Steps between C-alpha positions, in 0.01 A plus 500: 500500500541658850189499718512880538486546123207259472309699763578828323378356169176399671448840666599725208162485316316570826722797583454649155125443519492682835691791347259535208198478733649779713558718194144442379352583842707819521465627143239296315542496120731805469306665781200614292232323705628542856352843568214500250293203625265520796613289798344156542356476851369189670408458866366178648307513831601168657303500824271730698460456876235671710502590868299748708467818286817407321591366151839356410589410139813326374594602144758384247645690204430250225632714214833607348485863618506665846150586625406771749166481682356853520152438642299224665123477453268296719147462362575779249609752767856623550660413834827581666742210505845394614720281284804304615779488407427761231216623274730430203545134412783385281429198273430181697496691829225474761350758731225519760224761504321596823170685495287605798145441381176424693395201290174325585495123549292320238512781244713499181826688469683628194861606541667686213854629456561801275857545371674824405452404134122481552469120485243340732536156662224366720385201701146405605405349835148364473438466874711694749596302810788508750800305374578205730785562742758233572381403847375189678134553410552529125767228492258255666224607262709435188630174643142380543409616150785294359386200704143529374600552136781248462592268785157378611351437152807314375515280810129426462561397140762251616226310684390356165806273498327192655229522235748546218701197613200279420529582131675226300614421147431756234323724754837591647610647166166678477568647844845617388345655189250675729795632701669630185175679410497672838866599470478630143206721597694634800802562278305705248324678787840603641613619155180702458553670835861565402401681181257714699779599738732591212262776392522657847880496527735786422632449148858525625457173692420314175220275629531267201863433596402424860233258375744328265773466764266365766333253264823365351668487841227270630494282188878459486540440876228234513623346176842465661337323797309268265817425304688419818234262625484323165879485478512331839221264393280627781208518260504120475374493860128584482495591868785753475376635169156562648652689795712705260194592295303583814764738633555665162126551453473642852789739429345623175157544660659675798658762275166545326328540837755762598346715226152434640617611846643818349162575339309448825748694715515797263117510474467530879789749514318725251183484707309285250351280772216365289737402220745347748226291664374379161853404403545302823179302449568441132861394548399262782266308267750531216795367698336186637548350154873568527519235772381244244777606261762440771388158621381354168850375401529340846176306479642181349869519582522562875524191718289628786335825603624486860864455400473791255289727720788742569574530126136574424483769770825658377363511145183669623701758692732560202195579288308700761749689717622730216149647503573633849823660378309649208231645726765664722691641202183622333378665818817681603755530215317409181732498199352430154846407367551242775148367447566463128826314563341248739199445274735436206697248706175331603379478140829354380509246783143389435552450127826312553343265756204442266742393228678264742170336593407453135843352432452260790155400374649427158760267648654287230207546266424763238378852572186419303393266781444801722207599280287201591136613538501437876816708549367784289177495702701516823702795373188690394336420834798656680467818292124512560516449875748779563322724248170459688657570839660807345153657469509548876802729466394852416 
């Protein structure tokens, strides 16, 4: 059969489907509903930025019908506004609303949009504060926040390596089980944060789909890496296997910490200084334990700390530096969809690495051997430690 005919056979159902969708959109079922049903309006206020006596809101038409903004209310009072490119938004289109308003720093703000159909869409700002500008002062501030939250705590946690290397025999498996406990908790923590973000996303973005794609992308990519190392018999070398685990753990934790940086940066950007400070302190204590998770697989396998020092530092940076990127993104261009995607990738990476560690602990034995009382105790201890440090995060 000619290639052209094969392609036409493949495209024919899609072309016919497109035709029927067009007819339905234009006419509906014989046209009886098109003009008799009230329009479905949906506006999503993505981001509000504040400057001196000025409010700027970015909105998205999240529904299937065009929406026209007729009035803007600030704290229940009507105010004149300008809207670019147009007050009428077609489906999936964005626009920016500018309002001159003498807002007061530290007081709450409520911004509401009233459409021509009488539908009201609003957004609350608990504490009004100037939105950070992209300049040297704020860039340095967010860089330091990322350092405090991610880089410094993780590097401090790596200092436990000399102590961990003194553990021998079954205690090494207990330490690995402890690491898995830490990672599993972090994985579920990332998934929990992801589900919270889904509720705040425009429905058109399909947050569940973003979560699924990010999670499976991480699992499949790291599974491919694991398969390749096993296929090349790298896993038979304890030293190389330990380094592989260390880097994979650091990568998964780094993606998780990117989400933490986004939370801290967005809190400061919204003027929630007290919340931001509490998050910094809590995440610092929380993230020290992540250093243990990174170096635990190295404790028995590496030949010498000095010869592996550069690897250990690189792992610490891989886990901590994404927090800086998260703080910058959260402070200047926070995107819930992007945050969700990175958190999903982090969760998938963490769970996949946890499975690899358990598979390595099993070795040639049976999976039931993993449930030795000492290993179970180590796993539960990992959960408990990171749970307790989580109390410091508001």
